[in-house]
A tleap script that builds the chain and sets N, CA, C and O, in Angstrom:
source leaprc.protein.ff14SB
mol = sequence {
  NMET LEU VAL ASP ILE VAL LEU ALA ALA VAL
  THR ALA ALA LEU ALA LEU PRO ALA LEU VAL
  LEU GLY THR ALA GLY VAL LEU ARG ARG ARG
  GLY ARG PHE SER GLY ASP PRO GLY ALA ASP
  ARG ALA SER ARG ILE VAL VAL VAL VAL LEU
  ARG GLY VAL ALA LEU LEU LEU LEU LEU GLY
  ALA ALA ALA LEU THR LEU VAL SER THR ILE
  GLY ALA ALA ILE GLN ASP VAL GLU LEU HIE
  GLY PHE VAL TYR VAL PHE PHE VAL LEU THR
  ALA LEU LEU ALA LEU LEU VAL LEU THR THR
  PHE GLY ARG ARG ALA PRO ARG ARG ALA SER
  PRO ARG ALA THR PRO ALA ARG CARG
}
set mol.1.N position { 1.416 -24.194 -13.920 }
set mol.1.CA position { 2.414 -23.934 -12.822 }
set mol.1.C position { 2.988 -22.431 -13.057 }
set mol.1.O position { 3.316 -21.644 -12.170 }
set mol.2.N position { 3.034 -22.215 -14.483 }
set mol.2.CA position { 3.600 -20.859 -14.750 }
set mol.2.C position { 2.700 -19.746 -14.253 }
set mol.2.O position { 3.142 -18.697 -13.785 }
set mol.3.N position { 1.412 -20.032 -14.379 }
set mol.3.CA position { 0.506 -18.933 -13.807 }
set mol.3.C position { 0.800 -18.700 -12.229 }
set mol.3.O position { 0.842 -17.564 -11.759 }
set mol.4.N position { 0.997 -19.850 -11.460 }
set mol.4.CA position { 1.144 -19.872 -10.083 }
set mol.4.C position { 2.409 -18.954 -9.828 }
set mol.4.O position { 2.310 -18.149 -8.902 }
set mol.5.N position { 3.515 -18.991 -10.508 }
set mol.5.CA position { 4.672 -18.364 -10.238 }
set mol.5.C position { 4.533 -16.784 -10.674 }
set mol.5.O position { 5.086 -15.908 -10.009 }
set mol.6.N position { 3.744 -16.485 -11.857 }
set mol.6.CA position { 3.486 -15.147 -12.062 }
set mol.6.C position { 2.617 -14.533 -11.110 }
set mol.6.O position { 2.870 -13.377 -10.770 }
set mol.7.N position { 1.538 -15.184 -10.582 }
set mol.7.CA position { 0.715 -14.644 -9.570 }
set mol.7.C position { 1.623 -14.369 -8.279 }
set mol.7.O position { 1.458 -13.317 -7.661 }
set mol.8.N position { 2.444 -15.170 -7.925 }
set mol.8.CA position { 3.205 -14.875 -6.688 }
set mol.8.C position { 4.196 -13.747 -6.995 }
set mol.8.O position { 4.405 -12.898 -6.129 }
set mol.9.N position { 4.798 -13.694 -8.141 }
set mol.9.CA position { 5.692 -12.618 -8.336 }
set mol.9.C position { 5.030 -11.303 -8.430 }
set mol.9.O position { 5.551 -10.327 -7.888 }
set mol.10.N position { 4.031 -11.214 -9.012 }
set mol.10.CA position { 3.202 -10.012 -9.121 }
set mol.10.C position { 2.613 -9.463 -7.727 }
set mol.10.O position { 2.511 -8.275 -7.418 }
set mol.11.N position { 2.274 -10.498 -7.007 }
set mol.11.CA position { 1.820 -10.166 -5.598 }
set mol.11.C position { 2.967 -9.641 -4.818 }
set mol.11.O position { 2.877 -8.580 -4.201 }
set mol.12.N position { 4.060 -10.372 -4.834 }
set mol.12.CA position { 5.129 -9.794 -4.188 }
set mol.12.C position { 5.657 -8.491 -4.567 }
set mol.12.O position { 6.032 -7.678 -3.722 }
set mol.13.N position { 5.696 -8.258 -5.937 }
set mol.13.CA position { 6.113 -6.935 -6.543 }
set mol.13.C position { 5.258 -5.734 -6.056 }
set mol.13.O position { 5.739 -4.652 -5.719 }
set mol.14.N position { 3.891 -6.055 -6.058 }
set mol.14.CA position { 3.055 -5.030 -5.656 }
set mol.14.C position { 2.791 -4.844 -4.134 }
set mol.14.O position { 2.754 -3.693 -3.698 }
set mol.15.N position { 2.624 -5.794 -3.381 }
set mol.15.CA position { 2.244 -5.748 -1.979 }
set mol.15.C position { 3.298 -5.465 -1.073 }
set mol.15.O position { 3.083 -4.730 -0.109 }
set mol.16.N position { 4.550 -6.029 -1.299 }
set mol.16.CA position { 5.625 -5.684 -0.403 }
set mol.16.C position { 6.014 -4.148 -0.465 }
set mol.16.O position { 6.054 -3.500 0.581 }
set mol.17.N position { 6.268 -3.632 -1.545 }
set mol.17.CA position { 6.460 -2.162 -1.414 }
set mol.17.C position { 5.387 -1.344 -0.855 }
set mol.17.O position { 5.606 -0.364 -0.144 }
set mol.18.N position { 4.198 -1.766 -1.190 }
set mol.18.CA position { 2.954 -1.075 -0.702 }
set mol.18.C position { 2.985 -1.091 0.820 }
set mol.18.O position { 2.807 -0.067 1.480 }
set mol.19.N position { 3.234 -2.381 1.396 }
set mol.19.CA position { 3.419 -2.443 2.830 }
set mol.19.C position { 4.404 -1.703 3.510 }
set mol.19.O position { 4.162 -1.176 4.596 }
set mol.20.N position { 5.538 -1.622 2.931 }
set mol.20.CA position { 6.723 -0.882 3.497 }
set mol.20.C position { 6.366 0.703 3.367 }
set mol.20.O position { 6.457 1.435 4.353 }
set mol.21.N position { 5.998 1.140 2.225 }
set mol.21.CA position { 5.749 2.578 2.144 }
set mol.21.C position { 4.523 2.953 2.857 }
set mol.21.O position { 4.428 4.070 3.364 }
set mol.22.N position { 3.585 2.094 2.925 }
set mol.22.CA position { 2.262 2.417 3.705 }
set mol.22.C position { 2.528 2.566 5.190 }
set mol.22.O position { 2.009 3.476 5.837 }
set mol.23.N position { 3.397 1.606 5.761 }
set mol.23.CA position { 3.631 1.675 7.175 }
set mol.23.C position { 4.347 2.974 7.520 }
set mol.23.O position { 4.104 3.568 8.570 }
set mol.24.N position { 5.187 3.386 6.672 }
set mol.24.CA position { 5.961 4.621 6.842 }
set mol.24.C position { 5.027 5.873 6.838 }
set mol.24.O position { 5.235 6.874 7.524 }
set mol.25.N position { 3.908 5.690 5.935 }
set mol.25.CA position { 3.096 6.897 5.809 }
set mol.25.C position { 1.706 6.886 6.659 }
set mol.25.O position { 0.812 7.704 6.442 }
set mol.26.N position { 1.631 5.950 7.570 }
set mol.26.CA position { 0.347 5.845 8.232 }
set mol.26.C position { 0.149 7.049 9.125 }
set mol.26.O position { -0.978 7.538 9.206 }
set mol.27.N position { 1.169 7.566 9.805 }
set mol.27.CA position { 1.084 8.735 10.686 }
set mol.27.C position { 1.205 10.055 10.114 }
set mol.27.O position { 0.923 11.056 10.774 }
set mol.28.N position { 1.705 10.123 8.634 }
set mol.28.CA position { 2.137 11.258 8.137 }
set mol.28.C position { 0.856 12.138 7.838 }
set mol.28.O position { -0.124 11.607 7.314 }
set mol.29.N position { 0.859 13.329 8.131 }
set mol.29.CA position { -0.092 14.259 7.884 }
set mol.29.C position { 0.066 15.162 6.582 }
set mol.29.O position { 1.093 15.811 6.381 }
set mol.30.N position { -0.966 15.162 5.754 }
set mol.30.CA position { -0.968 15.915 4.514 }
set mol.30.C position { -2.408 16.732 4.491 }
set mol.30.O position { -3.431 16.454 5.117 }
set mol.31.N position { -2.206 17.663 3.712 }
set mol.31.CA position { -3.498 18.412 3.411 }
set mol.31.C position { -3.642 19.593 4.502 }
set mol.31.O position { -2.764 19.864 5.321 }
set mol.32.N position { -4.809 20.216 4.395 }
set mol.32.CA position { -5.079 21.241 5.388 }
set mol.32.C position { -5.614 20.760 6.697 }
set mol.32.O position { -6.523 19.931 6.729 }
set mol.33.N position { -5.092 21.241 7.743 }
set mol.33.CA position { -5.393 20.927 9.073 }
set mol.33.C position { -5.497 22.272 9.839 }
set mol.33.O position { -4.864 23.263 9.475 }
set mol.34.N position { -6.279 22.266 10.858 }
set mol.34.CA position { -6.520 23.457 11.689 }
set mol.34.C position { -5.308 23.587 12.502 }
set mol.34.O position { -4.614 22.620 12.816 }
set mol.35.N position { -5.055 24.852 12.851 }
set mol.35.CA position { -3.907 25.169 13.656 }
set mol.35.C position { -4.205 24.859 15.064 }
set mol.35.O position { -3.262 24.831 15.855 }
set mol.36.N position { -5.265 24.651 15.425 }
set mol.36.CA position { -5.608 24.127 16.784 }
set mol.36.C position { -5.404 22.589 16.981 }
set mol.36.O position { -6.079 21.796 16.324 }
set mol.37.N position { -4.527 22.197 17.833 }
set mol.37.CA position { -4.229 20.777 17.942 }
set mol.37.C position { -5.281 19.776 18.471 }
set mol.37.O position { -5.212 18.570 18.237 }
set mol.38.N position { -6.187 20.314 19.144 }
set mol.38.CA position { -7.369 19.487 19.576 }
set mol.38.C position { -8.550 19.386 18.589 }
set mol.38.O position { -9.412 18.519 18.726 }
set mol.39.N position { -8.573 20.367 17.507 }
set mol.39.CA position { -9.660 20.402 16.656 }
set mol.39.C position { -9.626 19.145 15.713 }
set mol.39.O position { -10.690 18.687 15.296 }
set mol.40.N position { -8.550 18.639 15.404 }
set mol.40.CA position { -8.421 17.624 14.384 }
set mol.40.C position { -8.217 16.205 15.010 }
set mol.40.O position { -8.005 15.229 14.290 }
set mol.41.N position { -8.281 16.127 16.263 }
set mol.41.CA position { -7.891 14.873 16.900 }
set mol.41.C position { -8.833 13.674 16.533 }
set mol.41.O position { -8.344 12.602 16.175 }
set mol.42.N position { -10.103 13.851 16.619 }
set mol.42.CA position { -11.032 12.823 16.094 }
set mol.42.C position { -10.920 12.364 14.704 }
set mol.42.O position { -10.976 11.176 14.384 }
set mol.43.N position { -10.753 13.396 13.842 }
set mol.43.CA position { -10.576 13.053 12.377 }
set mol.43.C position { -9.181 12.390 12.108 }
set mol.43.O position { -9.000 11.555 11.223 }
set mol.44.N position { -8.284 12.815 12.900 }
set mol.44.CA position { -6.889 12.156 12.745 }
set mol.44.C position { -6.928 10.691 13.147 }
set mol.44.O position { -6.255 9.846 12.556 }
set mol.45.N position { -7.775 10.396 14.221 }
set mol.45.CA position { -7.789 9.054 14.801 }
set mol.45.C position { -8.385 8.085 13.737 }
set mol.45.O position { -7.902 6.988 13.455 }
set mol.46.N position { -9.545 8.660 13.163 }
set mol.46.CA position { -10.244 7.925 12.159 }
set mol.46.C position { -9.426 7.601 10.959 }
set mol.46.O position { -9.456 6.457 10.505 }
set mol.47.N position { -8.692 8.537 10.412 }
set mol.47.CA position { -7.779 8.423 9.263 }
set mol.47.C position { -6.672 7.344 9.604 }
set mol.47.O position { -6.372 6.474 8.787 }
set mol.48.N position { -6.092 7.440 10.826 }
set mol.48.CA position { -5.077 6.590 11.051 }
set mol.48.C position { -5.554 5.041 11.335 }
set mol.48.O position { -4.853 4.061 11.083 }
set mol.49.N position { -6.723 5.001 11.840 }
set mol.49.CA position { -7.324 3.552 12.030 }
set mol.49.C position { -7.622 3.025 10.666 }
set mol.49.O position { -7.302 1.878 10.353 }
set mol.50.N position { -8.266 3.892 9.798 }
set mol.50.CA position { -8.655 3.328 8.402 }
set mol.50.C position { -7.441 2.936 7.676 }
set mol.50.O position { -7.462 1.920 6.982 }
set mol.51.N position { -6.419 3.635 7.777 }
set mol.51.CA position { -5.105 3.342 7.102 }
set mol.51.C position { -4.663 1.985 7.808 }
set mol.51.O position { -4.354 1.051 7.067 }
set mol.52.N position { -4.616 1.830 9.025 }
set mol.52.CA position { -4.250 0.598 9.564 }
set mol.52.C position { -5.135 -0.591 9.178 }
set mol.52.O position { -4.618 -1.704 9.086 }
set mol.53.N position { -6.366 -0.424 8.962 }
set mol.53.CA position { -7.368 -1.496 8.526 }
set mol.53.C position { -6.999 -1.844 7.035 }
set mol.53.O position { -7.043 -3.016 6.662 }
set mol.54.N position { -6.673 -0.933 6.273 }
set mol.54.CA position { -6.396 -1.158 5.003 }
set mol.54.C position { -4.912 -1.851 4.854 }
set mol.54.O position { -4.705 -2.651 3.942 }
set mol.55.N position { -3.944 -1.518 5.751 }
set mol.55.CA position { -2.717 -2.297 5.618 }
set mol.55.C position { -3.020 -3.676 6.168 }
set mol.55.O position { -2.506 -4.618 5.566 }
set mol.56.N position { -3.762 -3.928 7.201 }
set mol.56.CA position { -3.996 -5.289 7.519 }
set mol.56.C position { -4.803 -6.140 6.568 }
set mol.56.O position { -4.574 -7.344 6.457 }
set mol.57.N position { -5.687 -5.561 5.922 }
set mol.57.CA position { -6.421 -6.289 4.792 }
set mol.57.C position { -5.370 -6.599 3.694 }
set mol.57.O position { -5.368 -7.707 3.158 }
set mol.58.N position { -4.446 -5.607 3.338 }
set mol.58.CA position { -3.443 -5.992 2.339 }
set mol.58.C position { -2.385 -7.047 2.793 }
set mol.58.O position { -1.817 -7.765 1.970 }
set mol.59.N position { -2.148 -7.112 4.104 }
set mol.59.CA position { -1.147 -7.966 4.599 }
set mol.59.C position { -1.869 -9.380 4.567 }
set mol.59.O position { -1.199 -10.356 4.231 }
set mol.60.N position { -3.052 -9.515 4.864 }
set mol.60.CA position { -3.759 -10.837 4.921 }
set mol.60.C position { -4.075 -11.361 3.516 }
set mol.60.O position { -3.964 -12.549 3.211 }
set mol.61.N position { -4.519 -10.289 2.593 }
set mol.61.CA position { -4.764 -10.869 1.270 }
set mol.61.C position { -3.549 -11.359 0.539 }
set mol.61.O position { -3.542 -12.358 -0.180 }
set mol.62.N position { -2.448 -10.524 0.794 }
set mol.62.CA position { -1.177 -10.988 0.160 }
set mol.62.C position { -0.570 -12.161 0.767 }
set mol.62.O position { 0.080 -12.927 0.056 }
set mol.63.N position { -0.717 -12.380 2.018 }
set mol.63.CA position { -0.070 -13.610 2.604 }
set mol.63.C position { -0.996 -14.828 2.192 }
set mol.63.O position { -0.484 -15.947 2.142 }
set mol.64.N position { -2.270 -14.667 1.909 }
set mol.64.CA position { -3.197 -15.829 1.546 }
set mol.64.C position { -2.737 -16.155 0.180 }
set mol.64.O position { -2.452 -17.314 -0.120 }
set mol.65.N position { -2.645 -15.086 -0.737 }
set mol.65.CA position { -2.305 -15.313 -2.065 }
set mol.65.C position { -1.007 -15.874 -2.346 }
set mol.65.O position { -0.828 -16.684 -3.256 }
set mol.66.N position { -0.046 -15.431 -1.533 }
set mol.66.CA position { 1.441 -16.033 -1.610 }
set mol.66.C position { 1.420 -17.414 -1.226 }
set mol.66.O position { 1.953 -18.239 -1.969 }
set mol.67.N position { 0.846 -17.785 -0.107 }
set mol.67.CA position { 0.965 -19.022 0.396 }
set mol.67.C position { 0.128 -20.064 -0.583 }
set mol.67.O position { 0.507 -21.218 -0.784 }
set mol.68.N position { -0.998 -19.520 -1.129 }
set mol.68.CA position { -1.670 -20.449 -1.956 }
set mol.68.C position { -1.082 -20.657 -3.302 }
set mol.68.O position { -1.293 -21.693 -3.933 }
set mol.69.N position { -0.345 -19.683 -3.753 }
set mol.69.CA position { 0.167 -19.710 -5.113 }
set mol.69.C position { 1.576 -20.674 -5.018 }
set mol.69.O position { 1.867 -21.560 -5.822 }
set mol.70.N position { 2.302 -20.303 -3.930 }
set mol.70.CA position { 3.451 -21.096 -3.791 }
set mol.70.C position { 3.304 -22.600 -3.471 }
set mol.70.O position { 4.058 -23.466 -3.917 }
set mol.71.N position { 2.243 -22.821 -2.642 }
set mol.71.CA position { 1.809 -24.159 -2.371 }
set mol.71.C position { 1.294 -24.832 -3.454 }
set mol.71.O position { 1.551 -26.034 -3.527 }
set mol.72.N position { 0.609 -24.311 -4.329 }
set mol.72.CA position { 0.024 -24.966 -5.529 }
set mol.72.C position { 1.261 -25.199 -6.560 }
set mol.72.O position { 1.222 -26.200 -7.276 }
set mol.73.N position { 2.270 -24.373 -6.647 }
set mol.73.CA position { 3.339 -24.607 -7.389 }
set mol.73.C position { 4.191 -25.736 -6.928 }
set mol.73.O position { 4.711 -26.505 -7.736 }
set mol.74.N position { 4.346 -25.850 -5.601 }
set mol.74.CA position { 5.176 -26.900 -5.159 }
set mol.74.C position { 4.529 -28.273 -5.153 }
set mol.74.O position { 5.209 -29.278 -5.359 }
set mol.75.N position { 3.120 -28.334 -4.902 }
set mol.75.CA position { 2.445 -29.620 -4.894 }
set mol.75.C position { 1.935 -29.858 -6.445 }
set mol.75.O position { 1.372 -30.920 -6.710 }
set mol.76.N position { 2.114 -28.979 -7.346 }
set mol.76.CA position { 1.682 -29.100 -8.709 }
set mol.76.C position { 0.121 -29.578 -8.714 }
set mol.76.O position { -0.286 -30.658 -9.143 }
set mol.77.N position { -0.609 -28.601 -8.179 }
set mol.77.CA position { -2.034 -28.787 -8.229 }
set mol.77.C position { -2.602 -27.496 -8.802 }
set mol.77.O position { -1.837 -26.539 -8.924 }
set mol.78.N position { -3.953 -27.381 -9.185 }
set mol.78.CA position { -4.585 -26.333 -9.764 }
set mol.78.C position { -5.055 -25.337 -8.608 }
set mol.78.O position { -5.445 -25.664 -7.487 }
set mol.79.N position { -4.935 -24.102 -9.108 }
set mol.79.CA position { -5.319 -23.147 -8.151 }
set mol.79.C position { -6.973 -23.035 -7.951 }
set mol.79.O position { -7.727 -23.224 -8.906 }
set mol.80.N position { -7.425 -22.734 -6.718 }
set mol.80.CA position { -8.856 -22.556 -6.473 }
set mol.80.C position { -9.246 -21.236 -7.027 }
set mol.80.O position { -8.424 -20.323 -7.109 }
set mol.81.N position { -10.435 -21.114 -7.397 }
set mol.81.CA position { -10.983 -19.822 -8.009 }
set mol.81.C position { -10.896 -18.641 -7.085 }
set mol.81.O position { -10.751 -17.506 -7.538 }
set mol.82.N position { -10.974 -18.868 -5.902 }
set mol.82.CA position { -10.940 -17.666 -4.897 }
set mol.82.C position { -9.455 -17.125 -4.866 }
set mol.82.O position { -9.257 -15.984 -4.446 }
set mol.83.N position { -8.477 -17.860 -5.270 }
set mol.83.CA position { -7.084 -17.307 -5.244 }
set mol.83.C position { -7.067 -16.190 -6.259 }
set mol.83.O position { -6.345 -15.236 -5.967 }
set mol.84.N position { -7.694 -16.135 -7.336 }
set mol.84.CA position { -7.638 -15.130 -8.288 }
set mol.84.C position { -8.295 -13.910 -7.711 }
set mol.84.O position { -7.821 -12.786 -7.878 }
set mol.85.N position { -9.397 -14.144 -7.029 }
set mol.85.CA position { -10.263 -13.140 -6.402 }
set mol.85.C position { -9.297 -12.317 -5.393 }
set mol.85.O position { -9.213 -11.089 -5.411 }
set mol.86.N position { -8.569 -13.175 -4.496 }
set mol.86.CA position { -7.605 -12.551 -3.598 }
set mol.86.C position { -6.587 -11.856 -4.199 }
set mol.86.O position { -6.115 -10.849 -3.671 }
set mol.87.N position { -6.160 -12.329 -5.358 }
set mol.87.CA position { -5.022 -11.695 -6.144 }
set mol.87.C position { -5.422 -10.372 -6.604 }
set mol.87.O position { -4.651 -9.417 -6.515 }
set mol.88.N position { -6.699 -10.266 -7.134 }
set mol.88.CA position { -7.187 -9.036 -7.491 }
set mol.88.C position { -7.430 -8.045 -6.434 }
set mol.88.O position { -7.212 -6.848 -6.623 }
set mol.89.N position { -7.923 -8.566 -5.210 }
set mol.89.CA position { -8.077 -7.761 -3.958 }
set mol.89.C position { -6.818 -7.197 -3.545 }
set mol.89.O position { -6.713 -6.024 -3.187 }
set mol.90.N position { -5.743 -8.114 -3.595 }
set mol.90.CA position { -4.281 -7.702 -3.183 }
set mol.90.C position { -3.866 -6.521 -4.133 }
set mol.90.O position { -3.408 -5.463 -3.700 }
set mol.91.N position { -4.052 -6.775 -5.379 }
set mol.91.CA position { -3.528 -5.678 -6.333 }
set mol.91.C position { -4.284 -4.366 -6.136 }
set mol.91.O position { -3.680 -3.295 -6.188 }
set mol.92.N position { -5.584 -4.434 -5.913 }
set mol.92.CA position { -6.382 -3.228 -5.644 }
set mol.92.C position { -6.013 -2.534 -4.457 }
set mol.92.O position { -5.899 -1.309 -4.471 }
set mol.93.N position { -5.804 -3.254 -3.362 }
set mol.93.CA position { -5.558 -2.788 -2.013 }
set mol.93.C position { -4.063 -2.128 -2.051 }
set mol.93.O position { -3.794 -1.082 -1.459 }
set mol.94.N position { -3.123 -2.883 -2.830 }
set mol.94.CA position { -1.751 -2.262 -2.899 }
set mol.94.C position { -1.819 -0.924 -3.767 }
set mol.94.O position { -1.134 0.025 -3.386 }
set mol.95.N position { -2.556 -0.801 -4.841 }
set mol.95.CA position { -2.632 0.323 -5.533 }
set mol.95.C position { -3.224 1.446 -4.687 }
set mol.95.O position { -2.770 2.590 -4.705 }
set mol.96.N position { -4.233 1.070 -3.966 }
set mol.96.CA position { -4.840 2.026 -3.038 }
set mol.96.C position { -3.791 2.571 -2.074 }
set mol.96.O position { -3.707 3.795 -1.966 }
set mol.97.N position { -3.025 1.827 -1.402 }
set mol.97.CA position { -2.089 2.181 -0.417 }
set mol.97.C position { -1.025 3.145 -1.141 }
set mol.97.O position { -0.671 4.214 -0.645 }
set mol.98.N position { -0.579 2.677 -2.304 }
set mol.98.CA position { 0.598 3.291 -3.030 }
set mol.98.C position { 0.137 4.625 -3.559 }
set mol.98.O position { 0.919 5.576 -3.588 }
set mol.99.N position { -1.063 4.721 -3.963 }
set mol.99.CA position { -1.634 6.119 -4.460 }
set mol.99.C position { -2.041 7.052 -3.378 }
set mol.99.O position { -2.101 8.239 -3.699 }
set mol.100.N position { -2.339 6.720 -2.122 }
set mol.100.CA position { -2.924 7.541 -1.143 }
set mol.100.C position { -1.839 7.794 -0.100 }
set mol.100.O position { -1.167 8.812 -0.268 }
set mol.101.N position { -1.600 7.116 0.824 }
set mol.101.CA position { -0.673 7.351 1.969 }
set mol.101.C position { 0.490 6.669 1.843 }
set mol.101.O position { 1.252 6.779 2.803 }
set mol.102.N position { 0.873 5.946 0.872 }
set mol.102.CA position { 2.117 5.153 0.592 }
set mol.102.C position { 3.032 6.031 -0.234 }
set mol.102.O position { 4.201 5.684 -0.399 }
set mol.103.N position { 2.563 7.144 -0.758 }
set mol.103.CA position { 3.490 8.050 -1.561 }
set mol.103.C position { 4.472 8.847 -0.754 }
set mol.103.O position { 4.178 9.402 0.304 }
set mol.104.N position { 5.592 8.870 -1.288 }
set mol.104.CA position { 6.714 9.861 -0.648 }
set mol.104.C position { 6.247 11.282 -0.600 }
set mol.104.O position { 5.455 11.692 -1.448 }
set mol.105.N position { 6.702 12.050 0.356 }
set mol.105.CA position { 6.378 13.546 0.282 }
set mol.105.C position { 7.023 14.064 -1.001 }
set mol.105.O position { 8.024 13.545 -1.495 }
set mol.106.N position { 6.407 15.083 -1.491 }
set mol.106.CA position { 6.745 15.697 -2.782 }
set mol.106.C position { 8.020 16.608 -2.450 }
set mol.106.O position { 8.030 17.176 -1.358 }
set mol.107.N position { 9.015 16.767 -3.263 }
set mol.107.CA position { 10.191 17.468 -3.071 }
set mol.107.C position { 9.744 19.068 -3.140 }
set mol.107.O position { 8.907 19.570 -3.891 }
set mol.108.N position { 10.478 19.650 -2.227 }
set mol.108.CA position { 10.326 21.118 -2.186 }
set mol.108.C position { 11.077 21.818 -3.481 }
set mol.108.O position { 12.036 21.306 -4.059 }
set mol.109.N position { 10.624 22.759 -3.743 }
set mol.109.CA position { 11.290 23.546 -4.968 }
set mol.109.C position { 12.651 24.248 -4.402 }
set mol.109.O position { 12.618 25.028 -3.450 }
set mol.110.N position { 13.778 23.912 -5.044 }
set mol.110.CA position { 14.866 24.568 -4.667 }
set mol.110.C position { 14.899 25.993 -5.089 }
set mol.110.O position { 14.338 26.349 -6.126 }
set mol.111.N position { 15.558 26.843 -4.295 }
set mol.111.CA position { 15.627 28.249 -4.550 }
set mol.111.C position { 16.550 28.297 -5.831 }
set mol.111.O position { 17.347 27.388 -6.061 }
set mol.112.N position { 16.404 29.441 -6.689 }
set mol.112.CA position { 17.208 29.637 -7.856 }
set mol.112.C position { 18.595 29.911 -7.377 }
set mol.112.O position { 18.879 30.463 -6.314 }
set mol.113.N position { 19.471 29.442 -8.323 }
set mol.113.CA position { 20.919 29.640 -7.874 }
set mol.113.C position { 21.383 31.152 -7.899 }
set mol.113.O position { 22.065 31.682 -7.021 }
set mol.114.N position { 20.926 31.737 -8.997 }
set mol.114.CA position { 21.130 33.203 -9.141 }
set mol.114.C position { 19.920 34.014 -9.374 }
set mol.114.O position { 19.501 34.156 -10.523 }
set mol.115.N position { 19.293 34.590 -8.301 }
set mol.115.CA position { 18.087 35.252 -8.551 }
set mol.115.C position { 18.379 36.601 -9.262 }
set mol.115.O position { 19.337 37.303 -8.936 }
set mol.116.N position { 17.554 36.911 -10.196 }
set mol.116.CA position { 17.688 38.179 -10.872 }
set mol.116.C position { 17.417 39.525 -10.002 }
set mol.116.O position { 16.460 39.617 -9.234 }
set mol.117.N position { 18.281 40.461 -10.190 }
set mol.117.CA position { 18.046 41.643 -9.301 }
set mol.117.C position { 17.110 42.553 -9.992 }
set mol.117.O position { 17.073 42.604 -11.221 }
set mol.118.N position { 16.335 43.290 -9.215 }
set mol.118.CA position { 15.303 44.179 -9.730 }
set mol.118.C position { 15.792 45.691 -9.597 }
set mol.118.O position { 15.066 46.610 -9.976 }
savepdb mol mol.pdb
quit
């Protein structure tokens, strides 16, 4: 029963922030892009679709893991072996989202308060 609660807590702690930060970063553009707006349209569509698929997979795996672990804790039954597989899948997808497009934009360096005169 303790394992069920720990799995649910870790899944919620990893997947929920990844989903929130990931949905905010789906359309964000980073890196080098051409100045021509039409040149990067196809690659941009592919990137957005793949990010959406990753978020949908994360949502499904996290929902399945949470429902299974909470249900097993309530009914006091043993977890099926595939729940652990989906837990690992959820953790890996959450880390993928958090380290790629779920990151916040880096801060810009602030100008010096007193620049030296030359």
